[in-house]
C-alpha positions, -999 to 999 in steps of 0.1 A, spaced: -550 612 -570 -580 591 -590 -601 614 -618 -637 619 -617 -641 598 -647 -623 568 -634 -646 569 -604 -676 575 -621 -672 545 -643 -660 524 -612 -698 533 -600 -713 529 -629 -701 487 -629 -708 485 -597 -743 494 -600 -744 475 -630 -735 443 -614 -759 445 -588 -783 433 -614 -770 395 -610 -782 392 -577 -817 392 -600 -806 363 -622 -821 329 -613 -803 300 -614 -823 264 -616 -802 254 -582 -830 255 -550 -813 264 -520 -808 238 -497 -837 246 -475 -855 243 -510 -873 276 -498 -865 295 -537 -840 289 -562 -806 310 -556 -794 339 -576 -758 342 -599 -748 368 -572 -752 341 -541 -734 312 -562 -700 332 -567 -705 340 -530 -712 304 -518 -680 292 -536 -656 321 -527 -666 308 -492 -660 274 -507 -627 278 -519 -617 296 -491 -629 262 -464 -618 239 -493 -585 251 -511 -566 218 -493 -586 193 -519 -572 211 -550 -551 192 -571 -522 219 -574 -497 228 -547 -490 264 -544 -522 271 -554 -531 310 -556 -558 313 -536 -566 344 -541 -569 344 -580 -594 314 -573 -616 339 -557 -609 365 -580 -625 339 -609 -652 327 -587 -666 363 -587 -666 373 -621 -669 343 -638 -710 346 -638 -711 384 -643 -715 378 -679 -754 361 -668 -766 397 -663 -769 399 -702 -763 364 -715 -786 348 -688 -779 316 -671 -783 288 -689 -791 255 -674 -763 232 -672 -778 203 -688 -798 225 -714 -781 212 -747 -801 236 -769 -790 263 -750 -759 264 -744 -757 263 -785 -756 300 -787 -736 304 -751 -701 312 -761 -715 340 -784 -741 353 -757 -715 352 -728 -688 371 -751 -709 397 -759 -719 404 -725 -683 402 -716 -677 427 -738 -702 453 -731 -706 447 -689 -662 449 -683 -658 474 -712 -679 498 -687 -649 498 -666 -616 521 -672 -593 506 -699 -566 486 -670 -597 471 -648 -618 458 -677 -589 439 -691 -578 425 -659 -611 413 -654 -618 407 -688 -588 381 -684 -598 365 -657 -634 358 -669 -611 345 -699 -589 323 -676 -620 306 -660 -634 297 -690 -605 282 -704 -595 261 -675 -562 255 -684 -542 267 -651 -544 253 -619 -564 281 -600 -589 280 -631 -592 245 -629 -600 245 -591 -622 273 -596 -643 251 -622 -640 221 -600 -660 240 -572 -683 255 -597 -694 221 -609 -693 210 -569 -715 234 -555 -749 224 -580 -745 189 -571 -741 196 -533 -775 214 -533 -794 184 -554 -774 163 -531 -791 183 -500 -827 186 -517 -828 145 -526 -826 155 -565 -856 178 -571 -840 197 -600 -824 165 -612 -859 148 -611 -877 179 -624 -853 181 -653 -852 148 -660 -811 142 -655 -798 113 -657 -769 96 -638 -749 97 -672 -753 136 -678 -742 142 -643 -708 118 -645 -701 135 -682 -709 172 -668 -690 165 -632 -661 142 -645 -639 173 -653 -637 184 -612 -611 158 -608 -587 183 -625 -588 207 -601 -600 186 -571 -591 149 -574 -607 149 -535 -642 162 -546 -646 141 -576 -645 112 -551 -664 128 -531 -690 137 -556 -686 106 -574 -695 85 -542 -721 105 -536 -741 108 -572 -741 67 -569 -753 71 -536 -781 94 -550 -789 69 -576 -791 40 -548 -814 65 -530 -839 73 -561 -830 113 -565 -814 110 -596 -824 86 -624 -800 61 -633 
């Protein structure tokens, strides 16, 4: 039977992660109505993982592990905030901010669950396992799709160039070569259509 203390810690964590819904990302919804929040981003990628698992570069992918990583990888943004992927200044201390956030937020849980979620987050960040590489590929693809379907609005607002998009997203190939081929072709089309600076 679960102890009251354990349950209370779990419920406090559940309350705390509700704050992820308040973290605004630079990514616009595909209908351009507003910016997405980090909780929506995580949910969207979890569904993408289910649908696009066949594009993963690895055979016998542990899809449940991928889903777990996608659902917890941005929880640290509650404290660390969302760092725009093309903001070089903001990325300087991102690792330190996110580590401190992981310590505090995952530390709210009972020790075994704190350890388990922290390990998931660390696996995603390290991108060494096939599951982490596939999860990371989806994390790169999702904002690219949003930019493609909004005619590059946020790319253009922030003066993002093709070379930046290619460099950032090239790692997609590690986890999902087919998704990288798709994205690369669409990025070229975006440049040709004036939606992304050459």
